C-alpha positions as CSV (number, residue, x, y, z in Angstrom):
1,X,-11.4,-4.1,-10.4
2,X,-11.4,-0.3,-11.2
3,X,-11.9,0.7,-14.8
4,X,-8.8,1.6,-16.7
5,X,-6.4,-0.7,-14.9
6,X,-5.3,-4.0,-16.4
7,X,-5.5,-7.1,-14.3
8,X,-1.7,-7.4,-14.0
9,X,-1.3,-3.8,-12.8
10,X,-4.1,-4.3,-10.3
11,X,-2.3,-7.4,-8.9
12,X,1.0,-5.6,-8.8
13,X,-0.5,-2.6,-7.0
14,X,-2.3,-4.9,-4.5
15,X,1.0,-6.7,-3.8
16,X,3.0,-3.5,-3.4
17,X,0.3,-2.1,-1.0
18,X,0.4,-5.3,1.1
19,X,4.2,-5.2,1.3
20,X,4.2,-1.5,2.3
21,X,1.6,-2.0,5.0
22,X,3.3,-5.0,6.5
23,X,6.7,-3.2,6.4
24,X,4.9,-0.3,8.2
25,X,3.6,-2.6,10.9
26,X,7.0,-4.2,11.4
27,X,8.6,-0.7,11.6
28,X,6.2,0.4,14.2
29,X,6.9,-2.8,16.3
30,X,10.6,-2.0,16.0
31,X,10.0,1.4,17.6
32,X,10.1,3.8,14.6
33,X,6.5,5.0,14.8
34,X,6.7,7.9,12.3
35,X,8.2,5.8,9.5
36,X,5.7,3.0,10.2
37,X,2.8,5.4,9.9
38,X,4.3,6.8,6.7
39,X,4.7,3.4,5.1
40,X,1.1,2.4,6.0
41,X,-0.3,5.6,4.6
42,X,1.7,5.2,1.4
43,X,0.5,1.6,1.2
44,X,-3.1,2.7,1.4
45,X,-2.6,5.3,-1.3
46,X,-0.9,3.0,-3.7
47,X,-3.3,0.1,-3.2
48,X,-5.9,-0.5,-5.9
49,X,-8.8,-0.7,-3.4
50,X,-10.3,2.3,-1.7
51,X,-8.1,5.4,-2.1
52,X,-5.7,4.7,-5.0
53,X,-3.4,7.2,-6.7
54,X,-3.4,5.2,-9.9
55,X,-7.1,4.3,-10.2
């Protein structure tokens, strides 16, 4: 867990990132590629692992 983030916030960011990435994949499957890619990128930026805007 990154320093400076509480356990609850870490879990919330992880859950939000998963929801955004899954929504992005579903959006791509439905044919809206641009919005799907945007949702996946935002999910990766919000998530607590790797590149995080809040860590």
